[in-house]
MMTF fields as JSON, N, C-alpha, C and O atoms, coordinates in Angstrom:
{
  "mmtfVersion": "1.0.0",
  "mmtfProducer": "UNKNOWN",
  "numBonds": 235,
  "numAtoms": 236,
  "numGroups": 59,
  "numChains": 1,
  "numModels": 1,
  "chainsPerModel": [1],
  "groupsPerChain": [59],
  "chainIdList": ["A"],
  "bondAtomList": [4, 2, 8, 6, 12, 10, 16, 14, 20, 18, 24, 22, 28, 26, 32, 30, 36, 34, 40, 38, 44, 42, 48, 46, 52, 50, 56, 54, 60, 58, 64, 62, 68, 66, 72, 70, 76, 74, 80, 78, 84, 82, 88, 86, 92, 90, 96, 94, 100, 98, 104, 102, 108, 106, 112, 110, 116, 114, 120, 118, 124, 122, 128, 126, 132, 130, 136, 134, 140, 138, 144, 142, 148, 146, 152, 150, 156, 154, 160, 158, 164, 162, 168, 166, 172, 170, 176, 174, 180, 178, 184, 182, 188, 186, 192, 190, 196, 194, 200, 198, 204, 202, 208, 206, 212, 210, 216, 214, 220, 218, 224, 222, 228, 226, 232, 230],
  "bondOrderList": [1, 1, 1, 1, 1, 1, 1, 1, 1, 1, 1, 1, 1, 1, 1, 1, 1, 1, 1, 1, 1, 1, 1, 1, 1, 1, 1, 1, 1, 1, 1, 1, 1, 1, 1, 1, 1, 1, 1, 1, 1, 1, 1, 1, 1, 1, 1, 1, 1, 1, 1, 1, 1, 1, 1, 1, 1, 1],
  "groupList": [{"groupName": "MET", "atomNameList": ["N", "CA", "C", "O"], "elementList": ["N", "C", "C", "O"], "formalChargeList": [0, 0, 0, 0], "bondAtomList": [1, 0, 2, 1, 3, 2], "bondOrderList": [1, 1, 2], "singleLetterCode": "M", "chemCompType": "L-PEPTIDE LINKING"}, {"groupName": "GLY", "atomNameList": ["N", "CA", "C", "O"], "elementList": ["N", "C", "C", "O"], "formalChargeList": [0, 0, 0, 0], "bondAtomList": [1, 0, 2, 1, 3, 2], "bondOrderList": [1, 1, 2], "singleLetterCode": "G", "chemCompType": "PEPTIDE LINKING"}, {"groupName": "LYS", "atomNameList": ["N", "CA", "C", "O"], "elementList": ["N", "C", "C", "O"], "formalChargeList": [0, 0, 0, 0], "bondAtomList": [1, 0, 2, 1, 3, 2], "bondOrderList": [1, 1, 2], "singleLetterCode": "K", "chemCompType": "L-PEPTIDE LINKING"}, {"groupName": "ASP", "atomNameList": ["N", "CA", "C", "O"], "elementList": ["N", "C", "C", "O"], "formalChargeList": [0, 0, 0, 0], "bondAtomList": [1, 0, 2, 1, 3, 2], "bondOrderList": [1, 1, 2], "singleLetterCode": "D", "chemCompType": "L-PEPTIDE LINKING"}, {"groupName": "HIS", "atomNameList": ["N", "CA", "C", "O"], "elementList": ["N", "C", "C", "O"], "formalChargeList": [0, 0, 0, 0], "bondAtomList": [1, 0, 2, 1, 3, 2], "bondOrderList": [1, 1, 2], "singleLetterCode": "H", "chemCompType": "L-PEPTIDE LINKING"}, {"groupName": "CYS", "atomNameList": ["N", "CA", "C", "O"], "elementList": ["N", "C", "C", "O"], "formalChargeList": [0, 0, 0, 0], "bondAtomList": [1, 0, 2, 1, 3, 2], "bondOrderList": [1, 1, 2], "singleLetterCode": "C", "chemCompType": "L-PEPTIDE LINKING"}, {"groupName": "TYR", "atomNameList": ["N", "CA", "C", "O"], "elementList": ["N", "C", "C", "O"], "formalChargeList": [0, 0, 0, 0], "bondAtomList": [1, 0, 2, 1, 3, 2], "bondOrderList": [1, 1, 2], "singleLetterCode": "Y", "chemCompType": "L-PEPTIDE LINKING"}, {"groupName": "ILE", "atomNameList": ["N", "CA", "C", "O"], "elementList": ["N", "C", "C", "O"], "formalChargeList": [0, 0, 0, 0], "bondAtomList": [1, 0, 2, 1, 3, 2], "bondOrderList": [1, 1, 2], "singleLetterCode": "I", "chemCompType": "L-PEPTIDE LINKING"}, {"groupName": "VAL", "atomNameList": ["N", "CA", "C", "O"], "elementList": ["N", "C", "C", "O"], "formalChargeList": [0, 0, 0, 0], "bondAtomList": [1, 0, 2, 1, 3, 2], "bondOrderList": [1, 1, 2], "singleLetterCode": "V", "chemCompType": "L-PEPTIDE LINKING"}, {"groupName": "GLU", "atomNameList": ["N", "CA", "C", "O"], "elementList": ["N", "C", "C", "O"], "formalChargeList": [0, 0, 0, 0], "bondAtomList": [1, 0, 2, 1, 3, 2], "bondOrderList": [1, 1, 2], "singleLetterCode": "E", "chemCompType": "L-PEPTIDE LINKING"}, {"groupName": "GLN", "atomNameList": ["N", "CA", "C", "O"], "elementList": ["N", "C", "C", "O"], "formalChargeList": [0, 0, 0, 0], "bondAtomList": [1, 0, 2, 1, 3, 2], "bondOrderList": [1, 1, 2], "singleLetterCode": "Q", "chemCompType": "L-PEPTIDE LINKING"}, {"groupName": "ARG", "atomNameList": ["N", "CA", "C", "O"], "elementList": ["N", "C", "C", "O"], "formalChargeList": [0, 0, 0, 0], "bondAtomList": [1, 0, 2, 1, 3, 2], "bondOrderList": [1, 1, 2], "singleLetterCode": "R", "chemCompType": "L-PEPTIDE LINKING"}, {"groupName": "ASN", "atomNameList": ["N", "CA", "C", "O"], "elementList": ["N", "C", "C", "O"], "formalChargeList": [0, 0, 0, 0], "bondAtomList": [1, 0, 2, 1, 3, 2], "bondOrderList": [1, 1, 2], "singleLetterCode": "N", "chemCompType": "L-PEPTIDE LINKING"}, {"groupName": "LEU", "atomNameList": ["N", "CA", "C", "O"], "elementList": ["N", "C", "C", "O"], "formalChargeList": [0, 0, 0, 0], "bondAtomList": [1, 0, 2, 1, 3, 2], "bondOrderList": [1, 1, 2], "singleLetterCode": "L", "chemCompType": "L-PEPTIDE LINKING"}, {"groupName": "ALA", "atomNameList": ["N", "CA", "C", "O"], "elementList": ["N", "C", "C", "O"], "formalChargeList": [0, 0, 0, 0], "bondAtomList": [1, 0, 2, 1, 3, 2], "bondOrderList": [1, 1, 2], "singleLetterCode": "A", "chemCompType": "L-PEPTIDE LINKING"}, {"groupName": "PHE", "atomNameList": ["N", "CA", "C", "O"], "elementList": ["N", "C", "C", "O"], "formalChargeList": [0, 0, 0, 0], "bondAtomList": [1, 0, 2, 1, 3, 2], "bondOrderList": [1, 1, 2], "singleLetterCode": "F", "chemCompType": "L-PEPTIDE LINKING"}, {"groupName": "SER", "atomNameList": ["N", "CA", "C", "O"], "elementList": ["N", "C", "C", "O"], "formalChargeList": [0, 0, 0, 0], "bondAtomList": [1, 0, 2, 1, 3, 2], "bondOrderList": [1, 1, 2], "singleLetterCode": "S", "chemCompType": "L-PEPTIDE LINKING"}, {"groupName": "THR", "atomNameList": ["N", "CA", "C", "O"], "elementList": ["N", "C", "C", "O"], "formalChargeList": [0, 0, 0, 0], "bondAtomList": [1, 0, 2, 1, 3, 2], "bondOrderList": [1, 1, 2], "singleLetterCode": "T", "chemCompType": "L-PEPTIDE LINKING"}],
  "groupTypeList": [0, 1, 2, 3, 4, 5, 3, 6, 5, 7, 4, 6, 8, 6, 3, 9, 9, 7, 1, 5, 6, 6, 5, 10, 11, 12, 13, 3, 9, 3, 9, 0, 14, 11, 15, 0, 0, 1, 16, 17, 3, 12, 5, 4, 6, 15, 4, 13, 12, 3, 3, 6, 2, 7, 8, 11, 2, 10, 0],
  "groupIdList": [1, 2, 3, 4, 5, 6, 7, 8, 9, 10, 11, 12, 13, 14, 15, 16, 17, 18, 19, 20, 21, 22, 23, 24, 25, 26, 27, 28, 29, 30, 31, 32, 33, 34, 35, 36, 37, 38, 39, 40, 41, 42, 43, 44, 45, 46, 47, 48, 49, 50, 51, 52, 53, 54, 55, 56, 57, 58, 59],
  "secStructList": [7, 6, 2, 2, 2, 2, 6, 6, 5, 6, 6, 3, 3, 3, 3, 6, 6, 6, 6, 3, 3, 3, 3, 7, 1, 7, 7, 7, 2, 2, 2, 2, 2, 2, 2, 2, 2, 6, 7, 7, 6, 6, 7, 6, 6, 7, 7, 5, 7, 7, 6, 6, 2, 2, 2, 2, 2, 2, 7],
  "xCoordList": [5.299, 4.111, 4.441, 3.735, 5.482, 5.905, 4.858, 4.112, 4.814, 3.883, 2.436, 1.539, 2.2, 0.841, 0.369, -0.815, 1.276, 0.986, 0.502, -0.433, 1.135, 0.762, -0.641, -1.349, -1.035, -2.353, -3.473, -4.551, -3.244, -4.259, -4.083, -4.81, -3.125, -2.822, -3.597, -3.764, -4.061, -4.827, -3.958, -4.481, -2.654, -1.734, -1.303, -0.671, -1.63, -1.248, -2.413, -3.407, -2.297, -3.416, -3.052, -1.88, -4.085, -3.91, -3.969, -4.881, -3.004, -2.963, -3.343, -2.581, -4.52, -5.008, -4.15, -4.05, -3.538, -2.718, -1.475, -1.125, -0.808, 0.391, 0.102, 0.944, -1.09, -1.522, -0.908, -0.723, -0.584, -0.048, -0.313, -0.737, -0.052, -0.198, 1.079, 2.168, 0.939, 2.111, 1.756, 0.582, 2.772, 2.588, 2.537, 3.44, 1.487, 1.31, 2.233, 2.448, 2.769, 3.639, 4.964, 5.437, 5.558, 6.889, 7.922, 8.265, 8.41, 9.359, 10.782, 11.132, 11.599, 13.001, 13.724, 13.108, 14.985, 15.738, 15.729, 15.543, 15.929, 15.942, 14.556, 14.432, 13.519, 12.156, 11.773, 11.113, 12.175, 11.878, 12.603, 12.039, 13.83, 14.574, 13.857, 13.716, 13.399, 12.658, 11.356, 10.976, 10.672, 9.425, 9.674, 8.925, 10.717, 11.027, 11.455, 11.24, 12.061, 12.492, 11.356, 11.497, 10.24, 9.116, 9.247, 8.559, 10.11, 10.334, 9.567, 10.174, 8.249, 7.443, 6.747, 5.764, 7.24, 6.604, 6.552, 5.586, 7.567, 7.635, 7.424, 8.072, 6.536, 6.294, 5.64, 4.621, 6.218, 5.701, 4.43, 3.68, 4.193, 3.052, 1.84, 0.794, 1.964, 0.854, -0.384, -0.345, -1.471, -2.766, -3.789, -3.978, -4.447, -5.38, -6.477, -7.144, -6.662, -7.721, -9.0, -9.34, -9.694, -10.87, -12.131, -12.502, -12.783, -13.978, -15.14, -16.041, -15.134, -16.25, -16.04, -16.894, -14.931, -14.621, -15.699, -16.12, -16.141, -17.173, -18.476, -19.167, -18.822, -20.066, -20.04, -21.038, -18.911, -18.815, -18.933, -19.496, -18.411, -18.519, -19.968, -20.36, -20.756, -22.146, -23.026, -24.117, -22.562, -23.37, -23.322, -23.947],
  "yCoordList": [9.574, 8.758, 7.284, 6.613, 6.772, 5.409, 4.372, 4.552, 3.286, 2.212, 2.648, 2.05, 3.696, 4.234, 4.672, 4.555, 5.171, 5.564, 4.341, 4.437, 3.216, 1.974, 1.514, 0.91, 1.798, 1.369, 1.894, 1.301, 2.987, 3.584, 3.231, 3.738, 2.369, 2.016, 0.772, -0.174, 0.794, -0.327, -1.573, -2.686, -1.4, -2.521, -3.197, -4.252, -2.616, -3.164, -4.011, -3.473, -5.324, -6.235, -7.244, -7.498, -7.8, -8.808, -10.197, -10.511, -11.016, -12.402, -13.29, -13.419, -13.9, -14.739, -15.986, -16.506, -16.46, -17.664, -17.464, -18.331, -16.324, -16.062, -15.176, -15.041, -14.568, -13.799, -12.431, -11.963, -11.77, -10.418, -9.638, -10.2, -8.333, -7.463, -7.475, -7.682, -7.249, -7.148, -6.277, -6.044, -5.808, -5.0, -5.939, -6.753, -5.824, -6.691, -6.333, -7.152, -5.146, -4.722, -5.469, -5.809, -5.723, -6.332, -5.235, -4.491, -5.146, -4.103, -4.564, -5.725, -3.63, -3.981, -3.94, -3.637, -4.234, -4.347, -3.05, -3.082, -1.913, -0.623, -0.276, 0.196, -0.508, -0.226, -1.11, -0.645, -2.371, -3.281, -2.844, -2.922, -2.39, -1.903, -0.7, -0.626, 0.246, 1.402, 0.958, 1.494, -0.02, -0.533, -1.149, -0.891, -1.955, -2.621, -1.63, -1.87, -0.512, 0.514, 1.485, 2.32, 1.387, 2.279, 3.619, 4.568, 3.73, 4.982, 4.956, 4.918, 4.976, 4.834, 6.131, 6.1, 7.261, 8.549, 8.843, 9.44, 8.437, 8.735, 7.488, 7.325, 6.617, 5.377, 5.674, 6.363, 5.159, 5.398, 4.6, 4.917, 3.576, 2.7, 3.058, 2.421, 4.066, 4.416, 4.786, 5.633, 4.13, 4.413, 4.339, 3.286, 5.454, 5.535, 4.493, 4.405, 3.71, 2.704, 3.426, 3.475, 3.979, 4.805, 4.046, 4.014, 3.441, 2.648, 3.481, 2.937, 4.783, 5.627, 6.289, 7.051, 6.012, 6.623, 6.306, 7.196, 5.072, 4.66, 5.373, 5.81, 5.495, 6.157, 7.611, 8.115, 8.306, 9.72, 9.869, 10.853, 8.909, 8.97, 8.847, 9.449, 8.072, 7.85, 9.058, 9.191, 9.925, 11.097, 12.186, 13.23],
  "zCoordList": [7.084, 7.129, 7.36, 8.114, 6.738, 6.97, 6.584, 5.622, 7.349, 7.029, 7.189, 6.596, 7.995, 8.096, 6.716, 6.399, 5.904, 4.532, 3.745, 2.951, 3.968, 3.288, 3.68, 2.873, 4.907, 5.376, 4.494, 4.454, 3.79, 2.933, 1.459, 0.605, 1.163, -0.225, -0.655, 0.115, -1.886, -2.429, -2.607, -2.655, -2.703, -2.917, -1.616, -1.659, -0.467, 0.832, 1.332, 1.821, 1.214, 1.486, 2.574, 2.854, 3.164, 4.214, 3.604, 2.84, 3.939, 3.473, 4.647, 5.605, 4.575, 5.664, 5.86, 6.972, 4.793, 4.874, 5.734, 6.534, 5.57, 6.369, 7.575, 8.463, 7.61, 8.77, 8.927, 10.05, 7.814, 7.919, 6.635, 5.625, 6.696, 5.536, 4.718, 5.253, 3.41, 2.542, 1.337, 1.048, 0.652, -0.552, -1.757, -1.951, -2.56, -3.728, -4.884, -5.778, -4.879, -5.981, -5.918, -4.834, -7.065, -7.123, -6.901, -7.821, -5.674, -5.315, -5.622, -5.408, -6.129, -6.34, -4.987, -3.965, -4.979, -3.731, -2.925, -1.708, -3.588, -2.89, -2.347, -1.217, -3.146, -2.697, -1.514, -0.585, -1.537, -0.439, 0.831, 1.922, 0.701, 1.864, 2.48, 3.701, 1.644, 2.151, 2.818, 3.859, 2.218, 2.772, 4.153, 5.095, 4.268, 5.534, 6.612, 7.8, 6.197, 7.145, 7.469, 8.362, 6.759, 7.01, 6.321, 6.697, 5.322, 4.595, 3.277, 2.207, 3.346, 2.132, 1.733, 0.992, 2.21, 1.904, 0.411, -0.065, -0.331, -1.766, -2.615, -3.649, -2.193, -2.922, -4.27, -4.329, -5.343, -6.689, -6.963, -7.886, -6.168, -6.392, -5.542, -5.663, -4.686, -3.789, -4.596, -5.488, -4.255, -4.863, -3.741, -3.133, -3.469, -2.358, -2.483, -3.514, -1.44, -1.383, -0.962, 0.22, -1.942, -1.683, -2.081, -3.254, -1.101, -1.354, -1.893, -2.533, -1.647, -2.054, -3.413, -3.863, -4.062, -5.358, -6.398, -7.137, -6.463, -7.431, -7.136, -8.056, -5.859, -5.476, -5.905, -6.42, -5.703, -6.096, -7.615, -8.093, -8.374, -9.835, -10.296, -11.295, -9.57, -9.949, -9.639, -10.194, -8.765, -8.373, -9.388, -9.203]
}
């Protein structure tokens, strides 16, 4: 999945000041290396950015 996996994560946000996306989590050296290489399939911090989750709870 690679960085495409990150595209669906709540922690992967766009910073208008620097003009790019980044991971908000404090990654250690090994995790950052995997992130930079696009090997994020087994990311421990992945949390689906599901905008409709609240709506489904209300139903």
